[in-house]
C-alpha positions, -999 to 999 in steps of 0.1 A, spaced: 327 -2 304 296 -22 299 273 -8 326 277 18 353 302 5 378 312 -25 357 344 -27 338 352 -55 313 387 -68 315 409 -96 300 436 -116 316 463 -124 290 483 -154 301 516 -159 282 517 -191 263 483 -202 276 455 -180 265 430 -154 277 402 -152 302 375 -124 303 362 -109 334 344 -79 349 355 -56 377 326 -43 397 322 -15 422 297 -35 442 318 -50 470 350 -28 470 343 3 449 375 22 457 397 -7 451 380 -17 418 383 18 406 420 20 415 427 -13 396 408 -1 366 428 32 365 461 12 369 454 -11 339 474 -25 322 489 -44 351 517 -69 342 533 -94 366 547 -129 371 523 -154 386 524 -172 419 502 -202 427 485 -207 461 471 -242 470 464 -251 434 433 -229 436 445 -193 433 468 -173 410 481 -140 421 505 -114 407 519 -81 418 496 -50 413 518 -21 424 489 -3 440 495 -4 478 458 -2 487 444 -11 521 415 -32 533 380 -23 519 351 -45 530 378 -73 531 369 -110 535 384 -144 535 352 -159 520 357 -162 483 341 -181 455 354 -199 425 357 -173 397 362 -143 421 388 -116 412 402 -98 443 429 -75 454 451 -88 482 463 -58 503 489 -78 523 507 -89 492 497 -59 470 485 -84 443 456 -92 420 442 -127 428 420 -150 407 404 -180 425 399 -209 401 398 -239 424 374 -256 448 372 -248 485 398 -221 483 406 -197 512 430 -169 507 461 -165 529 446 -134 544 418 -109 538 411 -98 502 390 -71 486 366 -87 461 367 -66 429 350 -88 402 344 -121 386 358 -142 357 331 -145 331 348 -168 305 380 -189 305 383 -197 342 398 -231 334 430 -217 319 441 -205 354 447 -241 363 475 -243 337 494 -213 350 528 -221 365 550 -201 389 566 -172 370 542 -171 340 536 -136 328 500 -123 332 486 -91 319 454 -76 332 441 -53 306 409 -35 295 388 -55 271 386 -38 237 
C-alpha cells in the first residue's frame, strides 16, 4: 500500500503483458477494500464495445456510490455482473451502474489487445 486508502495493483494479462493501477477508497471505500482483500482475482476476459474489459470477481457486492459516468483508465466493480471492469476506450458507458474503485496508472493501452477469453489476474503489486 503506497498511501493510506490507496492500494497498488497489477493486471497480468496472459500473452500480452502487465498494467499497473491503484485501488482507492475515495469513491467506493467498502468495495475497494473488498477487492483488495480478495486479491488475487483470476478470470477470463469479456469485451464491451471495444472500450471496456471485464472479468468475474466472485465478490457478490452491491451498489456503492454507483455511477454510469466513467473515464478512460477507471477501474470499477460491476455489481450486476459481479465483475472487475477496466475502461480503456473513448466515450465508454458501462452496461449498468458500476462502483469506481481505482485507476490504471501505467499500461492502459494493452487492454485494447485483450480478446474474449484471455486470462487476466488482478494481483497486489510487489
